[in-house]
A tleap script that builds the chain and sets N, CA, C and O, in Angstrom:
source leaprc.protein.ff14SB
mol = sequence {
  NMET PRO LEU HIE ASP TYR HIE CYS GLU ASN
  CYS ALA VAL ASP PHE THR ASP ILE TYR GLN
  LYS TYR GLU ASP ASP PRO LEU THR LYS CYS
  ASP GLN CYS GLY LYS ASN THR LEU ILE LYS
  ILE PHE SER PRO PRO THR PHE PHE VAL SER
  GLN GLU ALA THR THR VAL GLY GLN ILE ALA
  ASP ARG ASN ALA LYS LYS LEU GLY ARG GLN
  GLU ILE GLN GLU ARG SER LEU LYS ASN LYS
  ASP GLU THR LYS THR ALA LEU ASN GLU ALA
  LYS LYS GLU MET ASN SER LYS ILE ASN LYS
  MET SER GLU VAL GLN LYS ARG LYS PHE ILE
  ASP ASN CGLY
}
set mol.1.N position { -10.325 21.862 -0.133 }
set mol.1.CA position { -11.522 22.083 -0.944 }
set mol.1.C position { -12.147 20.687 -1.202 }
set mol.1.O position { -11.434 19.717 -1.457 }
set mol.2.N position { -13.433 20.615 -1.132 }
set mol.2.CA position { -14.085 19.268 -1.360 }
set mol.2.C position { -14.117 18.946 -2.874 }
set mol.2.O position { -14.044 19.814 -3.743 }
set mol.3.N position { -14.229 17.671 -3.101 }
set mol.3.CA position { -14.336 17.115 -4.498 }
set mol.3.C position { -15.775 16.889 -4.802 }
set mol.3.O position { -16.538 16.453 -3.940 }
set mol.4.N position { -16.170 17.183 -6.039 }
set mol.4.CA position { -17.555 16.929 -6.487 }
set mol.4.C position { -17.542 16.184 -7.792 }
set mol.4.O position { -16.586 16.284 -8.560 }
set mol.5.N position { -18.620 15.418 -8.059 }
set mol.5.CA position { -18.775 14.746 -9.302 }
set mol.5.C position { -19.987 15.267 -10.057 }
set mol.5.O position { -21.004 15.604 -9.450 }
set mol.6.N position { -19.881 15.336 -11.401 }
set mol.6.CA position { -20.939 15.773 -12.258 }
set mol.6.C position { -21.209 14.782 -13.329 }
set mol.6.O position { -20.345 13.983 -13.691 }
set mol.7.N position { -22.473 14.828 -13.870 }
set mol.7.CA position { -22.844 13.937 -14.968 }
set mol.7.C position { -23.609 14.783 -15.957 }
set mol.7.O position { -24.475 15.573 -15.582 }
set mol.8.N position { -23.275 14.606 -17.253 }
set mol.8.CA position { -23.998 15.338 -18.286 }
set mol.8.C position { -25.136 14.449 -18.811 }
set mol.8.O position { -24.913 13.321 -19.252 }
set mol.9.N position { -26.331 14.978 -18.753 }
set mol.9.CA position { -27.531 14.220 -19.183 }
set mol.9.C position { -27.621 14.136 -20.678 }
set mol.9.O position { -28.325 13.268 -21.194 }
set mol.10.N position { -26.944 14.994 -21.397 }
set mol.10.CA position { -26.978 14.974 -22.849 }
set mol.10.C position { -26.033 13.982 -23.454 }
set mol.10.O position { -26.436 13.144 -24.260 }
set mol.11.N position { -24.760 14.065 -23.070 }
set mol.11.CA position { -23.765 13.182 -23.727 }
set mol.11.C position { -23.295 12.029 -22.770 }
set mol.11.O position { -22.406 11.262 -23.138 }
set mol.12.N position { -23.883 11.910 -21.564 }
set mol.12.CA position { -23.635 10.884 -20.589 }
set mol.12.C position { -22.106 10.789 -20.153 }
set mol.12.O position { -21.611 9.708 -19.831 }
set mol.13.N position { -21.437 11.894 -20.159 }
set mol.13.CA position { -20.040 11.938 -19.729 }
set mol.13.C position { -20.029 12.228 -18.245 }
set mol.13.O position { -20.788 13.074 -17.774 }
set mol.14.N position { -19.164 11.526 -17.483 }
set mol.14.CA position { -19.022 11.785 -16.034 }
set mol.14.C position { -17.785 12.592 -15.791 }
set mol.14.O position { -16.724 12.299 -16.342 }
set mol.15.N position { -17.906 13.587 -14.988 }
set mol.15.CA position { -16.681 14.368 -14.542 }
set mol.15.C position { -16.552 14.135 -13.066 }
set mol.15.O position { -17.453 14.395 -12.269 }
set mol.16.N position { -15.359 13.619 -12.735 }
set mol.16.CA position { -15.151 13.234 -11.287 }
set mol.16.C position { -14.031 14.108 -10.726 }
set mol.16.O position { -13.199 14.654 -11.452 }
set mol.17.N position { -14.054 14.210 -9.387 }
set mol.17.CA position { -13.085 14.894 -8.581 }
set mol.17.C position { -12.891 16.342 -9.026 }
set mol.17.O position { -11.759 16.752 -9.280 }
set mol.18.N position { -13.951 17.118 -9.125 }
set mol.18.CA position { -13.929 18.511 -9.448 }
set mol.18.C position { -13.738 19.291 -8.135 }
set mol.18.O position { -14.583 19.214 -7.243 }
set mol.19.N position { -12.621 20.046 -8.015 }
set mol.19.CA position { -12.489 20.843 -6.809 }
set mol.19.C position { -13.398 22.081 -6.855 }
set mol.19.O position { -13.364 22.877 -7.793 }
set mol.20.N position { -14.209 22.203 -5.801 }
set mol.20.CA position { -15.177 23.304 -5.755 }
set mol.20.C position { -15.618 23.508 -4.322 }
set mol.20.O position { -15.853 22.557 -3.576 }
set mol.21.N position { -15.723 24.786 -3.955 }
set mol.21.CA position { -16.145 25.150 -2.617 }
set mol.21.C position { -17.623 24.811 -2.505 }
set mol.21.O position { -18.328 24.730 -3.510 }
set mol.22.N position { -18.087 24.614 -1.275 }
set mol.22.CA position { -19.507 24.410 -1.059 }
set mol.22.C position { -20.308 25.677 -1.406 }
set mol.22.O position { -21.441 25.557 -1.872 }
set mol.23.N position { -19.784 26.839 -1.205 }
set mol.23.CA position { -20.476 28.122 -1.454 }
set mol.23.C position { -20.583 28.375 -2.947 }
set mol.23.O position { -21.464 29.136 -3.345 }
set mol.24.N position { -19.774 27.811 -3.778 }
set mol.24.CA position { -19.733 28.056 -5.199 }
set mol.24.C position { -21.035 27.448 -5.808 }
set mol.24.O position { -21.582 26.442 -5.354 }
set mol.25.N position { -21.490 28.187 -6.921 }
set mol.25.CA position { -22.646 27.674 -7.708 }
set mol.25.C position { -22.225 26.377 -8.382 }
set mol.25.O position { -21.071 26.276 -8.800 }
set mol.26.N position { -23.090 25.383 -8.509 }
set mol.26.CA position { -22.799 24.189 -9.223 }
set mol.26.C position { -22.536 24.434 -10.710 }
set mol.26.O position { -23.132 25.328 -11.311 }
set mol.27.N position { -21.646 23.640 -11.296 }
set mol.27.CA position { -21.345 23.734 -12.737 }
set mol.27.C position { -22.572 23.313 -13.550 }
set mol.27.O position { -23.282 22.388 -13.153 }
set mol.28.N position { -22.826 23.961 -14.653 }
set mol.28.CA position { -23.962 23.567 -15.498 }
set mol.28.C position { -23.604 23.247 -16.909 }
set mol.28.O position { -24.299 22.479 -17.575 }
set mol.29.N position { -22.499 23.840 -17.392 }
set mol.29.CA position { -22.119 23.681 -18.797 }
set mol.29.C position { -21.132 22.521 -18.987 }
set mol.29.O position { -20.103 22.464 -18.314 }
set mol.30.N position { -21.434 21.635 -19.867 }
set mol.30.CA position { -20.635 20.403 -20.170 }
set mol.30.C position { -19.485 20.801 -21.075 }
set mol.30.O position { -19.695 21.474 -22.084 }
set mol.31.N position { -18.268 20.393 -20.725 }
set mol.31.CA position { -17.078 20.712 -21.582 }
set mol.31.C position { -17.088 19.848 -22.858 }
set mol.31.O position { -16.456 20.230 -23.842 }
set mol.32.N position { -17.769 18.722 -22.875 }
set mol.32.CA position { -17.769 17.831 -24.007 }
set mol.32.C position { -18.734 18.236 -25.108 }
set mol.32.O position { -18.381 18.317 -26.284 }
set mol.33.N position { -20.008 18.497 -24.668 }
set mol.33.CA position { -21.018 18.844 -25.696 }
set mol.33.C position { -21.348 20.322 -25.673 }
set mol.33.O position { -21.930 20.807 -26.643 }
set mol.34.N position { -21.022 21.063 -24.647 }
set mol.34.CA position { -21.219 22.476 -24.645 }
set mol.34.C position { -22.600 22.940 -24.161 }
set mol.34.O position { -22.881 24.138 -24.127 }
set mol.35.N position { -23.448 21.992 -23.792 }
set mol.35.CA position { -24.841 22.252 -23.357 }
set mol.35.C position { -24.886 22.431 -21.839 }
set mol.35.O position { -23.984 22.002 -21.119 }
set mol.36.N position { -25.920 23.053 -21.391 }
set mol.36.CA position { -26.100 23.278 -19.917 }
set mol.36.C position { -26.925 22.102 -19.359 }
set mol.36.O position { -28.062 22.263 -18.915 }
set mol.37.N position { -26.309 20.939 -19.402 }
set mol.37.CA position { -27.061 19.778 -18.933 }
set mol.37.C position { -26.276 19.002 -17.835 }
set mol.37.O position { -26.515 17.814 -17.618 }
set mol.38.N position { -25.370 19.676 -17.174 }
set mol.38.CA position { -24.627 19.016 -16.118 }
set mol.38.C position { -25.458 18.938 -14.832 }
set mol.38.O position { -26.069 19.938 -14.453 }
set mol.39.N position { -25.503 17.812 -14.161 }
set mol.39.CA position { -26.101 17.697 -12.861 }
set mol.39.C position { -25.074 17.242 -11.864 }
set mol.39.O position { -24.165 16.484 -12.205 }
set mol.40.N position { -25.203 17.690 -10.643 }
set mol.40.CA position { -24.267 17.400 -9.567 }
set mol.40.C position { -24.668 16.022 -9.007 }
set mol.40.O position { -25.846 15.776 -8.748 }
set mol.41.N position { -23.705 15.148 -8.826 }
set mol.41.CA position { -23.956 13.814 -8.256 }
set mol.41.C position { -23.532 13.932 -6.777 }
set mol.41.O position { -22.401 14.299 -6.457 }
set mol.42.N position { -24.507 13.600 -5.881 }
set mol.42.CA position { -24.244 13.666 -4.482 }
set mol.42.C position { -23.854 12.248 -4.053 }
set mol.42.O position { -24.528 11.269 -4.372 }
set mol.43.N position { -22.751 12.179 -3.327 }
set mol.43.CA position { -22.307 10.932 -2.786 }
set mol.43.C position { -22.020 11.128 -1.300 }
set mol.43.O position { -21.607 12.215 -0.895 }
set mol.44.N position { -22.229 10.103 -0.485 }
set mol.44.CA position { -22.025 10.285 0.924 }
set mol.44.C position { -20.500 10.462 1.212 }
set mol.44.O position { -19.657 9.877 0.533 }
set mol.45.N position { -20.190 11.274 2.221 }
set mol.45.CA position { -18.834 11.471 2.625 }
set mol.45.C position { -18.233 10.190 3.145 }
set mol.45.O position { -18.962 9.328 3.637 }
set mol.46.N position { -16.874 10.030 3.046 }
set mol.46.CA position { -16.221 8.909 3.554 }
set mol.46.C position { -15.696 9.230 4.905 }
set mol.46.O position { -15.034 10.248 5.108 }
set mol.47.N position { -15.998 8.339 5.860 }
set mol.47.CA position { -15.548 8.502 7.242 }
set mol.47.C position { -15.405 7.138 7.901 }
set mol.47.O position { -15.959 6.140 7.441 }
set mol.48.N position { -14.655 7.123 8.978 }
set mol.48.CA position { -14.376 5.908 9.691 }
set mol.48.C position { -14.894 6.022 11.115 }
set mol.48.O position { -14.623 6.980 11.839 }
set mol.49.N position { -15.690 4.945 11.497 }
set mol.49.CA position { -16.192 4.939 12.895 }
set mol.49.C position { -15.463 3.893 13.720 }
set mol.49.O position { -15.505 2.709 13.387 }
set mol.50.N position { -14.851 4.272 14.699 }
set mol.50.CA position { -14.201 3.307 15.639 }
set mol.50.C position { -15.173 2.857 16.705 }
set mol.50.O position { -15.848 3.678 17.327 }
set mol.51.N position { -15.245 1.601 16.909 }
set mol.51.CA position { -16.272 1.133 17.870 }
set mol.51.C position { -15.602 0.043 18.813 }
set mol.51.O position { -14.490 -0.411 18.543 }
set mol.52.N position { -16.239 -0.310 19.798 }
set mol.52.CA position { -15.775 -1.298 20.709 }
set mol.52.C position { -15.812 -2.639 20.073 }
set mol.52.O position { -16.633 -2.890 19.191 }
set mol.53.N position { -14.923 -3.531 20.509 }
set mol.53.CA position { -14.927 -4.889 19.983 }
set mol.53.C position { -16.220 -5.622 20.339 }
set mol.53.O position { -16.661 -5.583 21.488 }
set mol.54.N position { -16.808 -6.272 19.385 }
set mol.54.CA position { -18.145 -6.965 19.637 }
set mol.54.C position { -18.014 -8.443 19.433 }
set mol.54.O position { -18.856 -9.175 19.952 }
set mol.55.N position { -17.013 -8.960 18.710 }
set mol.55.CA position { -16.888 -10.366 18.511 }
set mol.55.C position { -15.688 -10.940 19.264 }
set mol.55.O position { -14.787 -10.202 19.662 }
set mol.56.N position { -15.684 -12.193 19.448 }
set mol.56.CA position { -14.576 -12.836 20.128 }
set mol.56.C position { -13.240 -12.586 19.464 }
set mol.56.O position { -12.227 -12.387 20.133 }
set mol.57.N position { -13.247 -12.597 18.104 }
set mol.57.CA position { -12.033 -12.348 17.349 }
set mol.57.C position { -11.518 -10.934 17.585 }
set mol.57.O position { -10.323 -10.724 17.795 }
set mol.58.N position { -12.445 -9.950 17.546 }
set mol.58.CA position { -11.998 -8.607 17.792 }
set mol.58.C position { -11.457 -8.395 19.203 }
set mol.58.O position { -10.482 -7.673 19.413 }
set mol.59.N position { -12.119 -9.049 20.168 }
set mol.59.CA position { -11.606 -8.926 21.570 }
set mol.59.C position { -10.227 -9.570 21.674 }
set mol.59.O position { -9.337 -9.060 22.355 }
set mol.60.N position { -10.062 -10.740 20.961 }
set mol.60.CA position { -8.791 -11.443 21.039 }
set mol.60.C position { -7.631 -10.550 20.420 }
set mol.60.O position { -6.535 -10.450 20.972 }
set mol.61.N position { -7.949 -9.924 19.259 }
set mol.61.CA position { -6.983 -9.048 18.633 }
set mol.61.C position { -6.606 -7.899 19.517 }
set mol.61.O position { -5.426 -7.585 19.674 }
set mol.62.N position { -7.574 -7.286 20.080 }
set mol.62.CA position { -7.324 -6.142 20.995 }
set mol.62.C position { -6.520 -6.573 22.206 }
set mol.62.O position { -5.614 -5.854 22.629 }
set mol.63.N position { -6.832 -7.734 22.774 }
set mol.63.CA position { -6.009 -8.216 23.973 }
set mol.63.C position { -4.579 -8.574 23.536 }
set mol.63.O position { -3.613 -8.353 24.266 }
set mol.64.N position { -4.479 -9.128 22.333 }
set mol.64.CA position { -3.121 -9.486 21.917 }
set mol.64.C position { -2.227 -8.272 21.708 }
set mol.64.O position { -1.039 -8.285 22.027 }
set mol.65.N position { -2.851 -7.197 21.147 }
set mol.65.CA position { -2.064 -5.930 21.056 }
set mol.65.C position { -1.715 -5.383 22.401 }
set mol.65.O position { -0.592 -4.919 22.595 }
set mol.66.N position { -2.612 -5.415 23.330 }
set mol.66.CA position { -2.329 -4.889 24.652 }
set mol.66.C position { -1.270 -5.728 25.337 }
set mol.66.O position { -0.364 -5.193 25.975 }
set mol.67.N position { -1.380 -7.044 25.208 }
set mol.67.CA position { -0.422 -7.979 25.853 }
set mol.67.C position { 0.984 -7.696 25.236 }
set mol.67.O position { 1.962 -7.651 25.982 }
set mol.68.N position { 1.102 -7.511 23.943 }
set mol.68.CA position { 2.344 -7.217 23.331 }
set mol.68.C position { 2.974 -5.939 23.858 }
set mol.68.O position { 4.180 -5.919 24.105 }
set mol.69.N position { 2.208 -4.877 24.039 }
set mol.69.CA position { 2.657 -3.647 24.564 }
set mol.69.C position { 3.087 -3.781 25.985 }
set mol.69.O position { 4.097 -3.196 26.376 }
set mol.70.N position { 2.360 -4.531 26.782 }
set mol.70.CA position { 2.621 -4.772 28.189 }
set mol.70.C position { 3.945 -5.562 28.269 }
set mol.70.O position { 4.845 -5.224 29.037 }
set mol.71.N position { 4.024 -6.587 27.478 }
set mol.71.CA position { 5.287 -7.420 27.467 }
set mol.71.C position { 6.560 -6.571 27.182 }
set mol.71.O position { 7.596 -6.756 27.821 }
set mol.72.N position { 6.451 -5.631 26.196 }
set mol.72.CA position { 7.571 -4.799 25.900 }
set mol.72.C position { 7.902 -3.890 27.064 }
set mol.72.O position { 9.076 -3.658 27.354 }
set mol.73.N position { 6.897 -3.376 27.730 }
set mol.73.CA position { 7.175 -2.518 28.889 }
set mol.73.C position { 7.834 -3.287 30.037 }
set mol.73.O position { 8.745 -2.797 30.705 }
set mol.74.N position { 7.313 -4.567 30.247 }
set mol.74.CA position { 7.937 -5.401 31.241 }
set mol.74.C position { 9.353 -5.702 30.969 }
set mol.74.O position { 10.157 -5.690 31.901 }
set mol.75.N position { 9.735 -5.982 29.717 }
set mol.75.CA position { 11.067 -6.291 29.335 }
set mol.75.C position { 11.975 -5.104 29.510 }
set mol.75.O position { 13.103 -5.268 29.973 }
set mol.76.N position { 11.524 -3.893 29.154 }
set mol.76.CA position { 12.351 -2.715 29.336 }
set mol.76.C position { 12.568 -2.428 30.791 }
set mol.76.O position { 13.656 -1.981 31.152 }
set mol.77.N position { 11.579 -2.661 31.672 }
set mol.77.CA position { 11.752 -2.450 33.089 }
set mol.77.C position { 12.751 -3.485 33.619 }
set mol.77.O position { 13.582 -3.160 34.467 }
set mol.78.N position { 12.678 -4.723 33.130 }
set mol.78.CA position { 13.589 -5.758 33.578 }
set mol.78.C position { 14.947 -5.400 33.166 }
set mol.78.O position { 15.878 -5.517 33.963 }
set mol.79.N position { 15.132 -4.948 31.908 }
set mol.79.CA position { 16.512 -4.515 31.422 }
set mol.79.C position { 17.020 -3.382 32.279 }
set mol.79.O position { 18.200 -3.384 32.629 }
set mol.80.N position { 16.193 -2.409 32.639 }
set mol.80.CA position { 16.652 -1.323 33.445 }
set mol.80.C position { 17.110 -1.820 34.829 }
set mol.80.O position { 18.138 -1.381 35.345 }
set mol.81.N position { 16.332 -2.743 35.420 }
set mol.81.CA position { 16.678 -3.322 36.738 }
set mol.81.C position { 18.032 -4.072 36.632 }
set mol.81.O position { 18.907 -3.943 37.489 }
set mol.82.N position { 18.161 -4.856 35.547 }
set mol.82.CA position { 19.453 -5.619 35.342 }
set mol.82.C position { 20.571 -4.680 35.213 }
set mol.82.O position { 21.618 -4.938 35.807 }
set mol.83.N position { 20.461 -3.565 34.467 }
set mol.83.CA position { 21.504 -2.574 34.299 }
set mol.83.C position { 21.830 -1.955 35.619 }
set mol.83.O position { 23.013 -1.850 35.941 }
set mol.84.N position { 20.851 -1.526 36.433 }
set mol.84.CA position { 21.120 -1.008 37.734 }
set mol.84.C position { 21.859 -1.972 38.630 }
set mol.84.O position { 22.793 -1.574 39.327 }
set mol.85.N position { 21.465 -3.219 38.629 }
set mol.85.CA position { 22.100 -4.259 39.419 }
set mol.85.C position { 23.495 -4.465 38.992 }
set mol.85.O position { 24.355 -4.631 39.857 }
set mol.86.N position { 23.811 -4.469 37.699 }
set mol.86.CA position { 25.133 -4.648 37.224 }
set mol.86.C position { 26.011 -3.474 37.604 }
set mol.86.O position { 27.170 -3.666 37.971 }
set mol.87.N position { 25.473 -2.239 37.521 }
set mol.87.CA position { 26.275 -1.036 37.940 }
set mol.87.C position { 26.559 -1.092 39.415 }
set mol.87.O position { 27.679 -0.805 39.838 }
set mol.88.N position { 25.562 -1.458 40.220 }
set mol.88.CA position { 25.804 -1.520 41.690 }
set mol.88.C position { 26.811 -2.552 42.016 }
set mol.88.O position { 27.644 -2.336 42.897 }
set mol.89.N position { 26.778 -3.723 41.319 }
set mol.89.CA position { 27.850 -4.700 41.557 }
set mol.89.C position { 29.257 -4.199 41.180 }
set mol.89.O position { 30.256 -4.410 41.867 }
set mol.90.N position { 29.238 -3.523 40.032 }
set mol.90.CA position { 30.541 -3.015 39.593 }
set mol.90.C position { 31.089 -1.969 40.587 }
set mol.90.O position { 32.292 -1.966 40.851 }
set mol.91.N position { 30.279 -1.122 41.120 }
set mol.91.CA position { 30.626 -0.148 42.155 }
set mol.91.C position { 31.188 -0.823 43.396 }
set mol.91.O position { 32.236 -0.467 43.935 }
set mol.92.N position { 30.408 -1.838 43.818 }
set mol.92.CA position { 30.833 -2.613 45.038 }
set mol.92.C position { 32.182 -3.219 44.783 }
set mol.92.O position { 33.072 -3.133 45.628 }
set mol.93.N position { 32.353 -3.840 43.618 }
set mol.93.CA position { 33.650 -4.472 43.354 }
set mol.93.C position { 34.807 -3.452 43.326 }
set mol.93.O position { 35.889 -3.720 43.848 }
set mol.94.N position { 34.568 -2.310 42.725 }
set mol.94.CA position { 35.556 -1.237 42.646 }
set mol.94.C position { 35.911 -0.712 44.087 }
set mol.94.O position { 37.079 -0.506 44.416 }
set mol.95.N position { 34.882 -0.515 44.899 }
set mol.95.CA position { 35.110 -0.029 46.236 }
set mol.95.C position { 35.926 -1.109 47.057 }
set mol.95.O position { 36.803 -0.809 47.868 }
set mol.96.N position { 35.555 -2.335 46.768 }
set mol.96.CA position { 36.315 -3.398 47.533 }
set mol.96.C position { 37.779 -3.425 47.143 }
set mol.96.O position { 38.653 -3.600 47.992 }
set mol.97.N position { 38.053 -3.247 45.821 }
set mol.97.CA position { 39.452 -3.187 45.354 }
set mol.97.C position { 40.204 -2.022 45.945 }
set mol.97.O position { 41.350 -2.145 46.376 }
set mol.98.N position { 39.522 -0.870 45.955 }
set mol.98.CA position { 40.095 0.344 46.504 }
set mol.98.C position { 40.416 0.186 47.974 }
set mol.98.O position { 41.488 0.584 48.431 }
set mol.99.N position { 39.470 -0.406 48.726 }
set mol.99.CA position { 39.685 -0.555 50.155 }
set mol.99.C position { 40.809 -1.498 50.465 }
set mol.99.O position { 41.418 -1.355 51.525 }
set mol.100.N position { 41.130 -2.437 49.638 }
set mol.100.CA position { 42.212 -3.373 49.784 }
set mol.100.C position { 43.579 -2.756 49.434 }
set mol.100.O position { 44.613 -3.322 49.790 }
set mol.101.N position { 43.596 -1.642 48.765 }
set mol.101.CA position { 44.856 -0.949 48.349 }
set mol.101.C position { 45.555 -0.309 49.447 }
set mol.101.O position { 44.928 0.056 50.442 }
set mol.102.N position { 46.883 -0.137 49.333 }
set mol.102.CA position { 47.655 0.616 50.299 }
set mol.102.C position { 47.501 2.097 49.938 }
set mol.102.O position { 46.987 2.442 48.874 }
set mol.103.N position { 47.952 2.949 50.835 }
set mol.103.CA position { 47.833 4.391 50.530 }
set mol.103.C position { 48.614 4.806 49.328 }
set mol.103.O position { 48.193 5.746 48.655 }
set mol.104.N position { 49.713 4.188 48.999 }
set mol.104.CA position { 50.497 4.514 47.761 }
set mol.104.C position { 49.726 4.057 46.551 }
set mol.104.O position { 49.656 4.767 45.548 }
set mol.105.N position { 49.141 2.865 46.636 }
set mol.105.CA position { 48.336 2.373 45.537 }
set mol.105.C position { 47.144 3.221 45.220 }
set mol.105.O position { 46.812 3.485 44.065 }
set mol.106.N position { 46.473 3.665 46.352 }
set mol.106.CA position { 45.300 4.508 46.241 }
set mol.106.C position { 45.708 5.840 45.490 }
set mol.106.O position { 45.021 6.297 44.576 }
set mol.107.N position { 46.829 6.407 45.921 }
set mol.107.CA position { 47.294 7.666 45.297 }
set mol.107.C position { 47.563 7.476 43.843 }
set mol.107.O position { 47.213 8.335 43.033 }
set mol.108.N position { 48.205 6.325 43.462 }
set mol.108.CA position { 48.491 6.059 42.057 }
set mol.108.C position { 47.165 5.847 41.255 }
set mol.108.O position { 47.022 6.322 40.128 }
set mol.109.N position { 46.220 5.126 41.878 }
set mol.109.CA position { 44.926 4.927 41.219 }
set mol.109.C position { 44.227 6.236 40.939 }
set mol.109.O position { 43.671 6.464 39.865 }
set mol.110.N position { 44.278 7.103 41.965 }
set mol.110.CA position { 43.579 8.432 41.793 }
set mol.110.C position { 44.305 9.288 40.733 }
set mol.110.O position { 43.645 9.945 39.928 }
set mol.111.N position { 45.646 9.291 40.720 }
set mol.111.CA position { 46.342 10.031 39.750 }
set mol.111.C position { 46.220 9.489 38.321 }
set mol.111.O position { 46.038 10.254 37.374 }
set mol.112.N position { 46.320 8.181 38.179 }
set mol.112.CA position { 46.278 7.564 36.816 }
set mol.112.C position { 44.929 7.093 36.347 }
set mol.112.O position { 44.730 6.859 35.155 }
set mol.113.N position { 44.032 6.955 37.236 }
set mol.113.CA position { 42.742 6.533 36.842 }
set mol.113.C position { 42.446 5.009 36.881 }
set mol.113.O position { 41.339 4.587 36.547 }
savepdb mol mol.pdb
quit
């Protein structure tokens, strides 16, 4: 429900943040003086407009944010690659050890882990 503001012309009291639908009739009776002298105060709605960067500072801020995001992505990809490389090396090392084992040692390794 939207908020409305009212002002009493008789006693100069302001009423703010009154919840009221747009379809409802405006209030007229003042709670302070009891007279029908309330008028509705119209104020512009609050909204935010996002626009393209127009100054060098805004462009620099936007680029810094993008660079930070890109740097994080590059680091995570690098970490993934390093993890894959480490796993592949560990597999190669394990296979090398297994290939050097005798049949009895291989059987023991399989049974015991």
